[in-house]
DRENTORVO-333842 format. One line per 2 residues: number of its first residue (from 1); their letters; for each residue y, x, z of N, C-alpha, C. Coordinates in steps of 0.2 Angstrom, whole numbers, padded with zeros to 4 digits. Each point is the difference from the previous one (the first is absolute). Example, Ala and Ser with C-alpha at 12.3 -4.5 7.8 and 13.67 -1.06 7.14 Angstrom:
BEGIN
1	AS	-0028,0066,0039,0006,-0004,0000,0006,0004,0000 | 0005,-0002,-0004,0006,0004,0001,0005,-0004,0003;
//
This chain:
BEGIN
1	XX	-0002,-0032,0020,0006,0004,0001,0003,0001,-0006 | 0007,-0001,-0001,0004,0001,-0005,0005,0006,0001;
3	XX	0003,0003,-0004,0005,0005,0001,0008,-0002,-0004 | 0004,0000,0003,0007,-0001,-0004,0006,0005,0001;
5	XX	0002,0004,-0004,0003,0005,0001,0007,-0003,0001 | 0005,0004,0004,0006,-0003,0001,0003,-0001,-0007;
7	XX	-0001,0003,-0004,0004,0000,-0007,-0002,-0006,-0004 | -0005,-0002,0001,-0002,-0007,-0002,0002,-0005,0003;
9	XX	0003,0000,0006,0002,-0006,0005,0007,-0001,0000 | 0003,0004,-0004,0008,-0001,0001,0003,-0007,0000;
11	XX	-0003,-0003,-0006,0003,-0007,0000,-0004,-0007,0003 | -0004,0003,0005,-0004,-0005,0003,0002,-0001,0007;
13	XX	0002,-0007,0002,0004,-0001,0006,-0006,0000,0005 | 0001,0005,0004,-0006,0001,0005,0003,-0001,0008;
15	XX	-0003,-0003,0004,0003,-0001,0006,0000,0007,0004 | 0004,0000,0005,0003,0006,0003,-0006,0003,0005;
17	XX	-0005,-0004,0001,-0005,0002,0005,-0007,-0001,-0004 | -0004,0004,0004,-0007,-0001,-0003,-0003,-0007,0003;
19	XX	-0004,-0003,-0004,-0002,-0009,0003,-0007,-0001,-0002 | -0003,-0004,0003,-0005,-0004,-0001,0001,-0008,0000;
21	XX	-0003,-0001,-0006,0002,-0008,-0001,-0006,-0004,0000 | -0001,-0004,0004,-0005,-0006,0001,-0001,-0007,-0002;
23	XX	-0004,-0002,-0005,0001,-0006,-0002,0006,-0002,-0004 | 0004,0006,-0004,0007,-0002,-0002,0004,-0003,0003;
25	XX	-0001,0000,0007,0006,-0003,0005,0001,0004,0005 | -0004,0004,0003,0001,0003,0007,0002,0007,-0001;
27	XX	0004,0004,0002,0002,0007,-0001,-0001,0004,0006 | -0003,0005,0000,0001,0005,0006,0002,0006,-0002;
29	XX	0006,0001,0002,0004,0005,-0001,-0001,0007,0004 | -0001,0005,-0003,-0002,0006,0003,0007,0005,-0001;
31	XX	0001,0002,0007,0006,0004,0000,-0002,0008,0001 | 0000,0004,-0005,-0003,0007,0001,0005,0004,0001;
33	XX	-0001,0006,0003,0005,0004,0003,0001,0006,-0006 | -0002,0000,-0005,0001,0005,-0006,-0006,0005,0000;
35	XX	-0004,0000,0004,-0006,0005,0000,-0006,-0004,0001 | 0000,-0005,-0001,-0006,-0006,-0001,-0002,-0003,0006;
37	XX	0004,0001,0006,-0002,-0003,0006,0004,-0007,0001 | -0003,-0004,0004,0002,-0007,0000,0004,-0001,0006;
39	XX	0007,0000,0000,0004,0000,0006,-0001,-0005,0005 | -0004,-0007,-0002,-0001,-0005,0004,-0004,0001,0004;
41	XX	-0006,0004,-0003,-0005,0004,0005,0003,0004,0005 | 0003,0005,-0003,0003,0006,0004,0004,-0002,0005;
43	XX	0004,-0006,-0001,0005,-0001,0006,-0002,-0007,0003 | -0007,-0002,-0001,-0002,-0006,0002,0004,-0007,0000;
45	XX	0002,-0001,-0006,0005,-0004,-0002,-0004,-0006,-0003 | 0002,-0007,0000,-0005,-0005,-0004,0001,0002,-0007;
47	XX	-0005,-0003,-0003,-0001,0001,-0008,0005,-0005,-0003 | 0004,0002,-0005,0004,-0005,-0004,-0005,-0004,-0005;
49	XX	-0001,-0007,0002,-0004,-0004,-0005,0006,-0005,-0002 | 0000,-0002,-0005,0005,-0006,-0003,-0004,-0005,-0005;
51	XX	0002,-0006,0000,-0002,-0005,-0003,0006,-0003,-0005 | 0005,0004,0000,0006,-0001,-0005,-0003,0000,-0007;
53	XX	0001,-0006,-0003,-0003,-0001,-0007,0004,0005,-0005 | 0006,0002,0001,0003,0004,-0005,-0002,0007,0002;
55	XX	-0002,0002,0005,-0002,0007,0001,-0007,0000,-0003 | -0004,-0005,0001,-0007,0000,-0002,0000,0000,-0007;
57	XX	0005,-0004,-0004,0001,0000,-0008,0002,0008,-0002 | 0004,0002,0003,0003,0008,-0002,-0006,0004,0000;
59	XX	-0004,-0001,0006,-0006,0004,0000,-0004,0001,-0004 | -0002,-0008,-0002,-0005,-0001,-0005,0001,0003,-0007;
61	XX	0006,-0001,-0001,0004,0001,-0007,0000,0008,-0001 | 0001,0004,0006,0001,0006,0000,-0008,0003,-0001;
63	XX	-0006,-0003,0005,-0005,0003,-0001,-0004,-0001,-0008 | 0002,-0006,-0003,-0003,-0002,-0007,0004,0005,-0005;
65	XX	0005,0002,0002,0004,0005,-0005,-0003,0007,0000 | 0000,0003,0007,-0003,0005,0000,-0008,0000,-0002;
67	XX	-0003,-0004,0002,-0007,0000,-0002,0000,0000,-0009 | 0003,-0003,-0004,0000,0000,-0007,0002,0007,-0002;
69	XX	0005,0003,0003,0002,0007,-0004,-0003,0006,0004 | -0003,-0001,0006,-0004,0005,0003,-0006,0003,-0004;
71	XX	-0002,0005,0001,-0006,0004,-0004,-0006,-0001,0006 | -0005,-0001,-0002,-0007,-0001,0003,-0001,0006,0001;
73	XX	-0003,0001,0008,-0002,0007,0002,-0004,0004,-0004 | -0005,-0003,-0003,-0004,0003,-0005,0004,0005,-0005;
75	XX	0005,-0003,-0003,0003,0003,-0005,0007,0003,0001 | 0001,0002,0006,0005,0003,0003,0000,0008,-0001;
77	XX	0006,0002,-0002,0000,0008,-0003,0005,0003,0005 | -0002,0005,0004,0005,0003,0005,0004,0005,-0005;
79	XX	0007,-0001,-0001,0005,0005,-0003,-0002,0007,0002 | 0000,0005,-0005,-0002,0008,0002,0005,0002,0005;
81	XX	0005,-0002,0001,0005,0003,0005,-0002,-0002,0007 | -0003,-0006,0001,-0003,-0003,0007,-0007,0005,0001;
83	XX	-0004,0001,-0006,-0005,0003,0001,0000,0008,0002 | 0007,0002,-0001,0001,0007,0003,0003,0001,0006;
85	XX	0002,-0005,0003,0003,-0001,0007,-0005,0003,0005 | 0003,0003,0005,-0004,0003,0005,-0002,-0006,0004;
87	XX	-0007,-0001,0001,-0002,-0005,0005,0003,-0002,0005 | 0005,0004,0004,0003,-0003,0006,0007,-0001,-0002;
89	XX	0002,0000,-0007,0007,-0005,-0002,-0004,-0005,-0004 | -0006,-0002,-0001,-0002,-0005,-0003,0000,-0007,0005;
91	XX	0003,-0006,-0002,-0001,-0005,0005,-0006,-0005,-0003 | -0003,0001,-0005,-0005,-0004,-0004,-0007,0003,0001;
93	XX	-0001,0005,0005,-0007,0002,0001,-0004,-0005,0003 | -0006,-0002,-0001,-0004,-0004,0003,-0004,0003,0005;
95	XX	-0003,-0004,0005,-0004,0003,0005,-0006,0005,-0002 | -0002,-0001,-0006,-0005,0005,-0004,0003,0006,0000;
97	XX	0007,0001,-0002,0003,0007,-0002,0003,0003,0006 | 0001,-0003,0006,0003,0004,0005,-0004,0006,0002;
99	XX	0004,0005,0000,-0003,0005,0004,-0002,0000,0007 | -0006,0005,0002,-0001,0000,0008,-0005,-0005,0001;
101	XX	-0002,-0004,-0003,-0005,-0005,0002,-0006,0000,-0004 | -0006,-0004,0001,-0006,0000,-0004,0001,-0005,-0005;
103	XX	0005,-0003,0000,0001,-0006,-0006,0001,0004,-0007 | 0002,0006,-0001,-0001,0002,-0007,-0006,0001,-0004;
105	XX	-0004,0001,0005,-0007,0001,-0002,-0003,-0007,-0003 | 0001,-0005,0003,-0001,-0007,-0001,0004,-0002,-0008;
107	XX	0006,0002,0001,0005,-0001,-0005,-0004,0004,-0008 | -0002,0006,0002,-0003,0004,-0006,-0007,-0005,-0002;
109	XX	-0003,-0002,0005,-0006,-0004,-0002,0001,-0006,-0004 | 0007,-0003,0002,0001,-0005,-0003,0002,0000,-0009;
111	XX	0001,0006,-0001,0002,0001,-0007,-0005,0002,-0005 | -0007,0001,0004,-0005,0001,-0005,-0002,-0006,-0003;
113	XX	-0001,-0001,-0007,-0001,-0006,-0003,-0006,-0005,0003 | -0005,0002,0002,-0004,-0005,0002,0002,-0004,0008;
115	XX	0003,0005,0002,0003,-0003,0007,0006,-0005,-0002 | 0004,0003,-0003,0007,-0004,-0001,-0003,-0006,-0004;
117	XX	-0003,0000,-0005,-0002,-0007,-0002,-0003,-0005,0005 | -0004,0003,0004,-0003,-0004,0004,0006,-0004,0006;
119	XX	0003,0006,0002,0007,-0003,0004,0005,-0004,-0003 | 0000,0000,-0006,0006,-0005,-0005,-0004,-0005,0001;
121	XX	-0007,-0001,-0002,-0002,-0006,0001,-0001,-0004,0005 | -0001,0004,0006,0000,-0004,0006,0008,-0002,0003;
123	XX	0004,0005,-0003,0007,-0003,0002,0003,-0006,-0004 | -0003,0000,-0006,0002,-0006,-0004,-0004,-0007,0002;
125	XX	-0006,0002,0003,-0003,-0006,0003,0003,-0003,0006 | 0002,0005,0004,0003,-0002,0007,0007,-0003,-0002;
127	XX	0004,0003,-0005,0006,-0002,-0002,0000,-0007,-0002 | -0004,-0002,-0005,-0001,-0007,-0003,-0003,-0004,0005;
129	XX	-0003,0000,0004,-0003,-0004,0005,0003,0000,0008 | 0006,0003,0000,0002,0001,0006,0001,-0007,0005;
131	XX	0002,-0004,-0003,0001,-0008,0003,-0008,-0001,0003 | -0005,0002,-0002,-0007,-0001,0002,-0001,0004,0006;
133	XX	0003,0005,0002,-0001,0005,0005,0001,-0004,0007 | -0003,0002,0005,0002,-0003,0007,0007,0000,0001;
135	XX	0003,-0006,0003,0005,-0001,0000,0006,0000,-0007 | -0003,-0002,-0006,0003,-0001,-0006,0001,-0007,0000;
137	XX	0005,-0001,-0003,0001,-0007,-0003,0002,0000,-0007 | 0001,-0006,-0003,0002,-0002,-0007,0007,0003,-0001;
139	XX	0003,0002,0003,0008,0003,0000,-0002,0008,-0001 | -0005,0003,0002,-0002,0007,-0002,-0002,0000,-0007;
141	XX	-0002,-0005,-0003,-0003,0002,-0007,0006,0002,-0004 | -0001,0005,-0006,0004,0002,-0004,0000,-0005,-0006;
143	XX	0006,-0001,-0002,0000,-0006,-0006,-0005,0003,-0005 | -0003,-0005,-0004,-0005,0002,-0005,0003,0004,-0005;
145	XX	0006,0001,-0002,0002,0003,-0005,0001,0007,0001 | 0000,0002,0008,0001,0006,0002,-0007,0003,0002;
147	XX	-0005,-0003,0000,-0007,0002,0001,-0003,0005,-0005 | -0003,0005,0002,-0003,0005,-0005,-0007,0000,0002;
149	XX	-0004,0000,-0005,-0007,0001,0001,-0004,0006,-0003 | 0004,0004,-0001,-0003,0007,-0003,0000,0006,0004;
//
């Protein structure tokens, strides 16, 4: 996972909607409702799939530009202002930080160095070999230049 602030994305031509790109030629467009919900699923509409070469080229170029400029998750630093925000006002809370569930305990456990190191190793192993998982294909593989083994 990588993070890109809006400030660093100003000069990148980004598609108007979230998307998935498969084999550099098929684009699945996600129409989100502004709160993370998928409009197609909520309204029971067909998903928007496109094999238009121009759209695939735009999406691939946008992904490459964002990937090069984005900050790896491990190196991300949250600005002090965001850290001071009340949890109810923050939109970047992970499942491990949401109050009112048992997940914060697991989230706290994942911050302990031995557990964190093991979890990171398992995550990297899965991420780097996701094309070998059940249902995976060579299209699932990260390009070699994007793989990390640390």
